[in-house]
C-alpha positions in Angstrom: -82.6 -52.0 66.1 -83.9 -51.1 63.1 -85.3 -53.9 60.9 -85.0 -54.2 57.2 -88.1 -53.4 54.8 -89.4 -56.1 52.5 -88.1 -54.2 49.8 -84.2 -54.4 51.1 -84.8 -58.3 51.8 -85.8 -58.5 48.3 -82.9 -57.1 46.8 -80.6 -59.2 49.4 -82.4 -62.3 48.3 -81.9 -61.3 44.0 -78.6 -60.7 45.1 -78.9 -57.2 43.8 -77.6 -55.2 46.1 -74.4 -53.3 47.4 -71.6 -55.0 48.9 -71.6 -53.0 52.3 -75.5 -53.2 52.6 -75.7 -56.8 51.9 -72.6 -57.0 54.6 -75.1 -55.2 57.5 -78.7 -57.4 56.7 -76.5 -60.4 56.5 -75.1 -59.5 59.6 -78.2 -58.4 61.0 -80.4 -61.5 60.2 -78.3 -64.2 62.3 -79.2 -62.2 65.6 -82.9 -61.2 64.0 -85.5 -63.9 63.6 -88.5 -62.3 62.6 -86.5 -60.9 59.9 -85.3 -64.4 59.3 -89.1 -65.8 58.7 -89.4 -62.7 57.1 -86.8 -64.0 54.1 -87.6 -67.7 54.6 -91.6 -66.3 53.5 -89.8 -64.2 50.1 -87.8 -67.5 49.4 -91.1 -69.3 49.3 -92.8 -67.0 47.4 -89.9 -66.8 44.8 -89.9 -70.1 44.6 -93.7 -70.8 44.2 -93.4 -68.6 41.3 -90.3 -70.0 39.4 -92.4 -73.5 40.0 -95.9 -71.7 38.2 -93.7 -70.5 35.5 -92.6 -74.3 34.7 -95.4 -75.6 35.3 -98.3 -73.3 34.3 -96.3 -71.0 31.9 -93.7 -73.2 30.3 -95.9 -76.2 29.7 -98.9 -73.8 28.0 -97.9 -70.5 26.5 -96.1 -70.9 23.0 -91.9 -70.8 22.5 -90.8 -66.8 22.3 -90.0 -65.7 19.1 -86.5 -65.2 20.0 -84.3 -65.3 22.8 -84.5 -62.8 25.3 -81.5 -60.1 24.9 -79.0 -59.2 27.6 -80.4 -56.2 29.0 -77.1 -55.3 31.4 -74.8 -54.3 29.0 -77.3 -51.6 27.6 -78.3 -50.6 31.4 -74.5 -50.3 31.9 -74.1 -47.4 28.9 -77.1 -45.8 30.2 -75.4 -45.1 33.4 -71.8 -44.4 32.2 -73.9 -41.7 30.0 -75.7 -40.5 33.1 -71.9 -40.1 34.6 -70.7 -38.1 31.6 -73.5 -35.8 31.6 -73.4 -34.7 35.2 -69.3 -34.5 35.0 -69.9 -31.9 31.6 -72.7 -30.2 33.9 -70.3 -29.7 36.5 -68.1 -28.4 34.1 -70.7 -26.3 32.0 -71.8 -24.8 35.1 -69.1 -22.2 35.7 -68.5 -21.8 32.4 -72.3 -21.1 31.7 -72.1 -18.1 34.4 -69.4 -16.4 33.2 -71.3 -16.7 29.6 -74.0 -15.0 30.8 -72.2 -11.9 32.3 -69.8 -11.0 28.8 -69.1 -7.7 30.6 -66.8 -9.7 32.5 -64.9 -11.7 29.9 -65.1 -9.8 26.7 -62.2 -7.1 27.2 -60.2 -10.3 28.1 -61.1 -12.3 25.2 -60.9 -9.0 22.8 -57.2 -8.5 24.3 -56.5 -11.9 23.9 -57.3 -12.3 20.0 -55.2 -8.7 19.6 -52.5 -10.5 20.9 -53.0 -13.4 18.9 -52.9 -11.7 15.6 -50.6 -9.4 16.7 -47.9 -12.3 17.3 -49.1 -14.0 14.1 -48.5 -10.6 12.2 -44.6 -10.7 13.7 -44.4 -14.1 12.9 -45.7 -13.5 8.8 -44.5 -10.1 8.0 -41.0 -10.4 8.0 -41.3 -13.4 5.4 -44.4 -11.3 3.4 -42.1 -8.2 2.5 -39.5 -10.3 2.1 -40.7 -12.2 -0.8 -42.7 -8.9 -2.2 -39.1 -7.3 -2.4 -37.4 -9.9 -4.2 -40.3 -10.6 -6.4 -40.3 -6.2 -7.5 -36.1 -6.2 -7.2 -36.6 -9.9 -10.1 -39.2 -7.4 -12.0 -37.0 -4.3 -12.1 -34.3 -6.2 -13.5 -36.1 -7.7 -16.0 -37.1 -4.2 -17.3 -33.4 -2.9 -17.5 -31.3 -4.3 -20.2 -28.3 -6.6 -19.1 -24.9 -5.4 -20.0 -21.4 -6.7 -18.3 -20.7 -5.8 -15.2 -18.1 -6.7 -12.4 -18.3 -8.1 -8.9 -16.0 -8.6 -6.4 -16.0 -12.2 -4.6 -13.8 -12.5 -0.9 -13.5 -15.1 1.4 -10.8 -15.9 4.5 -8.7 -17.2 1.8 -9.9 -16.1 -1.9 -10.5 -12.3 -3.1 -11.2 -11.8 -6.8 -12.6 -10.0 -9.4 -15.3 -11.5 -11.9 -17.3 -9.8 -14.8 -20.8 -11.2 -15.3 -22.1 -11.7 -18.9 -23.9 -8.9 -20.4 -26.6 -9.6 -23.2 -28.5 -11.8 -21.6 -25.9 -14.5 -21.4 -24.4 -16.4 -18.8 -21.6 -15.3 -16.7 -18.5 -17.5 -18.1 -16.8 -19.6 -15.3 -12.9 -20.2 -15.3 -11.6 -23.4 -13.8 -7.5 -22.2 -13.4 -7.3 -22.6 -10.0 -8.5 -25.4 -7.5 -9.8 -22.5 -4.9 -12.1 -21.2 -7.2 -13.6 -24.4 -8.5 -13.3 -25.7 -4.5 -15.7 -22.2 -3.9 -17.8 -23.1 -7.3 -19.0 -26.2 -5.7 -19.5 -24.7 -2.8 -22.2 -22.3 -4.2 -23.6 -25.7 -6.0 -24.3 -27.7 -3.1 -26.1 -25.2 -1.4 -28.4 -24.4 -5.1 -27.0 -21.2 -5.0 -26.4 -19.7 -8.4 -22.7 -19.4 -9.5 -23.6 -17.7 -12.7 -24.6 -14.9 -12.0 -24.0 -14.4 -7.5 -25.2 -11.3 -7.0 -28.8 -11.0 -8.3 -32.5 -10.7 -6.5 -32.9 -13.2 -8.6 -30.9 -15.8 -7.4 -31.4 -14.9 -3.9 -35.2 -15.4 -4.5 -34.8 -19.0 -6.3 -32.1 -20.4 -3.3 -34.8 -19.0 -0.4 -37.7 -20.6 -2.2 -36.4 -23.8 -2.0 -35.7 -23.8 1.5 -38.3 -25.9 3.3 -37.7 -23.9 6.3 -36.7 -20.3 6.6 -36.3 -17.3 8.4 -36.8 -13.8 7.0 -35.6 -10.4 8.7 -36.1 -7.8 6.5 -35.1 -3.6 7.3 -34.7 -0.6 5.8 -31.8 1.7 5.6 -31.3 5.1 4.3 -30.3 4.4 0.8 -30.9 0.5 1.3 -33.2 -2.5 1.7 -31.0 -5.5 4.1 -32.9 -8.6 3.7 -31.2 -11.5 5.8 -32.8 -15.4 5.3 -31.2 -18.2 7.8 -32.3 -21.9 7.4 -31.6 -25.1 9.5 -31.4 -27.2 5.8 -28.6 -27.3 3.5 -25.1 -26.0 3.0 -26.2 -22.5 3.8 -27.0 -21.2 6.7 -27.4 -17.8 6.1 -27.0 -14.8 3.6 -27.6 -11.4 3.1 -28.7 -9.0 0.4 -28.5 -5.7 0.3 -31.0 -3.8 -2.3 -30.8 -0.4 -3.5 -33.6 2.0 -2.7 -33.7 3.9 -6.1 -34.3 0.2 -8.6 -33.6 -2.4 -6.3 -30.6 -4.0 -7.7 -27.8 -6.0 -6.0 -25.4 -4.2 -5.0 -23.7 -6.0 -1.9 -24.4 -9.8 -0.4 -22.9 -12.1 2.1 -23.5 -15.8 2.7 -22.1 -17.9 5.7 -22.1 -21.4 5.0 -22.3 -24.0 7.7 -18.2 -24.9 7.7 -17.7 -21.4 8.5 -16.7 -20.2 5.2 -17.8 -17.1 4.5 -18.2 -15.1 1.3 -18.9 -11.5 0.5 -19.9 -10.1 -2.3 -19.7 -6.9 -3.7 -20.6 -4.2 -6.8 -17.5 -3.0 -8.0 -18.2 0.8 -9.5 -19.2 0.6 -13.4 -15.9 0.8 -15.8 -16.1 -0.3 -18.8 -14.9 -4.1 -19.2 -13.1 -7.0 -22.1 -15.2 -9.8 -22.5 -13.8 -12.9 -20.4 -13.2 -15.1 -23.9 -9.2 -13.5 -23.3 -7.4 -15.5 -20.7 -5.2 -12.9 -19.1 -1.9 -12.3 -20.6 1.3 -10.1 -19.6 1.2 -8.4 -23.2 0.7 -4.5 -24.0 -2.3 -4.6 -26.1 -2.0 -2.1 -28.4 -5.8 -0.8 -29.9 -5.7 1.0 -33.0 -7.2 4.4 -32.9 -10.2 4.4 -34.9 -9.7 7.1 -38.3 -10.5 10.5 -37.2 -14.1 12.2 -38.6 -12.9 14.2 -41.8 -12.7 17.7 -40.8 -16.6 19.3 -40.5 -17.6 22.2 -42.5 -16.5 25.9 -41.0 -19.2 27.2 -38.9 -19.8 30.1 -41.2 -21.1 27.5 -43.6 -22.6 25.3 -41.6 -26.8 24.9 -42.3 -29.3 26.3 -39.7 -30.0 24.1 -37.4 -27.2 22.1 -37.0 -25.6 20.6 -34.0 -22.0 22.7 -33.1 -19.1 21.0 -32.1 -19.3 23.8 -29.5 -22.7 22.7 -28.2 -21.5 19.2 -28.3 -19.0 20.2 -25.5 -20.9 22.0 -23.5 -23.0 18.2 -22.7 -19.8 17.2 -22.4 -18.6 20.3 -19.7 -22.0 19.9 -18.8 -21.9 15.7 -17.6 -18.2 16.2 -16.1 -19.4 18.9 -13.1 -21.7 15.9 -12.3 -18.8 13.2 -12.9 -20.9 11.5 -15.7 -18.0 11.4 -17.5 -16.3 8.8 -15.5 -17.1 5.1 -16.5 -20.6 5.5 -16.3 -22.4 4.3 -19.3 -23.6 7.6 -21.5 -22.5 8.3 -24.8 -23.5 11.4 -26.5 -23.6 11.8 -30.1 -24.5 14.3 -32.5 -27.4 13.6 -34.8 -28.2 15.9 -37.6 -30.1 18.9 -35.5 -29.2 16.8 -32.0 -27.1 16.1 -29.7 -28.1 12.5 -28.0 -27.5 12.0 -24.4 -28.2 8.0 -24.3 -27.3 5.9 -20.7 -28.1 2.5 -19.6 -27.9 1.3 -16.3 -28.4 4.4 -14.5 -29.9 4.8 -11.1 -33.4 6.8 -11.0 -31.4 9.5 -8.9 -28.7 9.6 -11.3 -31.1 10.1 -14.2 -32.4 13.1 -13.2 -29.6 14.2 -11.5 -28.9 14.4 -15.1 -31.6 15.7 -16.8 -31.6 18.7 -14.1 -27.8 19.5 -15.4 -28.9 19.0 -19.3 -32.4 20.1 -19.4 -31.2 24.4 -20.2 -29.2 23.0 -23.6 -30.1 23.8 -26.7 -30.5 20.5 -29.3 -30.0 17.6 -26.0 -32.4 14.8 -25.9 -31.4 12.4 -22.9 -32.8 8.9 -23.0 -32.6 6.3 -20.5 -32.8 2.2 -20.3 -35.9 0.7 -22.3 -35.7 4.6 -23.6 -33.3 4.9 -26.3 -33.7 4.7 -29.8 -30.1 3.7 -31.0 -28.0 1.1 -29.8 -25.7 2.2 -27.4 -21.9 1.7 -28.5 -19.6 -1.3 -26.9 -17.5 0.2 -24.7 -14.0 0.6 -25.0 -12.1 -2.5 -24.2 -10.4 -3.0 -20.5 -7.8 -5.5 -19.8 -8.0 -8.5 -17.2 -11.6 -9.8 -17.1 -10.6 -11.5 -14.3 -8.7 -9.9 -11.0 -8.1 -12.6 -8.7 -5.4 -12.4 -5.8 -5.3 -16.2 -4.2 -3.6 -17.2 -1.4 0.1 -18.4 -2.0 0.2 -18.2 -6.2 3.6 -18.4 -6.6 7.2 -16.8 -5.3 6.7 -13.3 -6.7 3.4 -13.1 -4.4 4.9 -15.0 -1.7 8.7 -12.4 -1.7 5.7 -9.5 -2.0 4.1 -10.8 1.7 7.3 -11.0 3.0 8.0 -7.6 2.5 4.5 -6.2 3.0 4.5 -7.7 6.7 1.8 -10.6 5.4 -0.9 -11.3 3.8 -3.9 -8.9 4.9 -1.4 -5.9 4.3 -0.8 -7.7 0.8 -4.4 -7.5 -0.3 -5.0 -4.4 1.1 -2.3 -3.1 -1.3 -3.8 -4.6 -4.1 -7.4 -3.3 -3.7 -6.0 0.4 -3.2 -3.3 -0.5 -6.6 -6.6 -1.7 -8.3 -9.1 1.3 -7.9 -6.4 3.6 -8.7 -5.5 1.7 -12.0 -9.2 2.0 -12.5 -9.2 6.3 -12.1 -6.4 6.9 -14.4 -8.1 4.3 -16.9 -11.1 5.8 -16.9 -9.1 9.6 -16.9 -7.1 7.9 -19.9 -10.6 7.3 -22.1 -11.9 10.6 -21.3 -8.6 12.0 -22.4 -9.5 9.9 -25.7 -11.8 10.4 -26.1 -11.9 14.4 -26.1 -9.2 14.0 -28.5 -11.1 11.7 -31.1 -14.3 14.4 -30.5 -12.6 17.8 -31.3 -8.9 16.9 -33.6 -7.3 19.9 -34.2 -9.5 21.1 -37.8 -13.0 21.1 -35.7 -10.6 22.4 -32.0 -9.5 25.9 -34.6 -13.2 26.5 -35.4 -14.2 26.9 -31.9 -14.7 29.8 -30.4 -12.4 31.4 -27.7 -14.4 31.1 -24.8 -14.6 27.1 -26.3 -11.5 26.6 -26.9 -10.8 27.7 -23.0 -13.3 25.3 -21.9 -11.8 22.0 -24.1 -8.6 22.9 -22.6 -9.7 23.1 -18.8 -11.4 19.8 -19.4 -8.2 18.1 -21.5 -6.2 19.8 -18.0 -7.9 18.7 -15.3 -8.4 14.8 -17.0 -4.4 15.2 -17.0 -3.8 16.2 -13.5 -6.0 13.7 -12.3 -4.4 11.2 -14.9 -0.3 11.9 -13.6 -1.7 12.0 -9.5 -3.2 8.4 -9.8 -0.3 6.8 -12.2 2.3 8.6 -9.3 -0.3 7.2 -6.1 0.0 3.7 -8.1 3.9 3.9 -8.5 4.1 5.0 -4.5 2.2 2.2 -3.0 3.6 -0.9 -5.0 7.6 0.2 -5.0 7.7 -1.2 -1.2 5.9 -4.5 -2.4 8.5 -4.7 -5.3 11.5 -4.1 -3.3 13.0 -2.5 -6.4 14.5 1.9 -7.1 12.1 3.6 -9.4 14.8 5.2 -11.3 13.9 8.6 -12.4 13.1 9.0 -16.1 14.1 12.0 -18.3 10.6 13.9 -19.7 9.0 12.2 -22.4 9.4 14.6 -25.4 6.3 15.6 -26.8 7.0 18.1 -29.6 3.0 17.7 -30.6 -0.4 18.5 -30.8 -2.1 17.0 -27.9 -4.4 15.2 -30.2 -1.5 13.5 -31.3 -0.2 12.5 -28.2 -3.0 11.5 -26.3 -3.1 7.8 -28.2 0.5 6.8 -27.2 -0.3 7.9 -23.4 -3.5 5.6 -23.6 -1.3 3.0 -24.8 0.8 2.7 -22.3 -1.7 3.0 -19.3 -3.5 0.1 -20.7 0.0 -1.5 -20.8 0.6 -1.0 -17.3 -2.7 -1.7 -16.4 -2.2 -5.6 -17.5 1.5 -5.7 -15.7 -0.3 -4.6 -12.9 -2.7 -7.8 -12.8 0.2 -9.8 -13.5 1.9 -9.0 -10.6 -1.3 -9.0 -7.9 -3.9 -10.2 -9.7 -2.7 -13.9 -11.5 -1.1 -17.6 -11.1 2.5 -18.1 -11.5 1.7 -20.5 -14.2 0.4 -17.5 -16.6 3.5 -15.0 -16.3 7.4 -14.7 -16.1 7.9 -13.9 -12.5 11.7 -12.9 -13.0 11.7 -10.2 -15.0 8.0 -8.9 -14.5 8.9 -6.6 -11.5 11.6 -5.0 -13.7 9.7 -4.3 -16.4 6.3 -3.2 -14.7 9.0 -0.3 -12.4 10.2 0.6 -16.0 6.4 0.8 -17.8 5.8 2.9 -13.9 8.3 5.2 -14.6 7.8 5.8 -18.7 4.5 6.7 -18.0 4.5 8.9 -15.1 7.4 10.7 -17.0 4.8 10.8 -19.9 2.2 12.0 -17.6 4.2 14.5 -16.5 4.9 15.8 -19.8 2.0 15.7 -21.1 -0.1 17.5 -18.1 2.9 20.5 -19.4 1.5 20.1 -23.0 -2.1 20.6 -22.3 -0.8 23.7 -20.0 0.3 25.3 -23.8 
């Protein structure tokens, strides 16, 4: 049997041994007289020490300067620190071994860093691209002079055409229909501009105020597509299409949280009227500006002055590339030069126009901010806003019934409005030719120049007649009326004299078509409107046919 040492017995007497060791020694003491005797001697020695301290030291030594502090908490902290250090050593030991062998871990760390960088770039790149693209689009829009432009807005139940204001003035708003007011309120609740909903500035202003957003930017051959979605606000997702030429907004789609989908698109450039005048069913008869006095005969013209023949050559060149139908381009003769001024023209289109005109003498071409003269105000057109709203009256309801539903009616309205824009563009082109080349000026042109002028007006007249006939054919079934064959309108005069009556009748028909297809019933007298529209269309077709034959003379 192994006896405990004196040190172990001393720890036992002081109570400083662990519980298991204490139980073991206590059991040994019960069976071992020798160890019990040694333990008694140790306890007697301790008792003598305590007695000596009380009798001798406590009475002879001075009192301590301060109470003894408790050493055990400090010892416990030391033990805890050593435990932690041992734990950290066990953790760091394998890491230190790995660190000392960089060839094993360096490639893995480099790959992890590269993956993290790529993931971060993919997360941030769309937002950075979107912000930069919108910034450039806003700057580009601000550098161009603002002019009136038309946009088409479509929802599931509403279709309308709005005119966005010009020369820095905000677009005027209409509250004529409850559906339009509801749509405007929806835009306001989403903090999206209703004054100019199709613009990079409005899209950027909405996007910048979002607390959270996800962007996606894609590029297609002729445009950029920017899509932004968010979990906050009334507008869940918005898509903006920007032209790659000059970054102007051409199309937008807005998806609201109430599942309302709004599509906005840019309509082709065309002269538009002011929004201050409401739609009326009336034949607005514009007055033809006074004809300029006949110019000095060419034989007496001063050397260096631009001739009507040279101006005609410019108009013919613009016509060859389709730049004389609705585009904001004006041609004026100022002394010795022919000035071609264009506004809101894309860069590719500018290049095409310059290439077409560069070989012609005395021609100066200017675009946008380059323009040294103020562009003439476009001629007034009818219908500041074409609104095809659901359930606007019995006339539209009857047309929907004949056509087989709302969708066919809207399709018909779109076709009619597009063809109306086309024949009005031709009417404006013919009117411009009549004003620029009255009979006195035409007589001074050479034979080749007169032939060129005749070809121009013949082409416009043919296209005008075809579009009018197309409108008449498409609207006949919707109105449920038989269009009477009209006797050809007698046109014994010069083509210049017959152009203005043709233009006036075209404007009258355009106004009636807008009233039939695009206004609310409280603005029109629907009882006689179909008959009046049918008669005016037949009259215009008859005059167009006579005018076309007149130009063949």
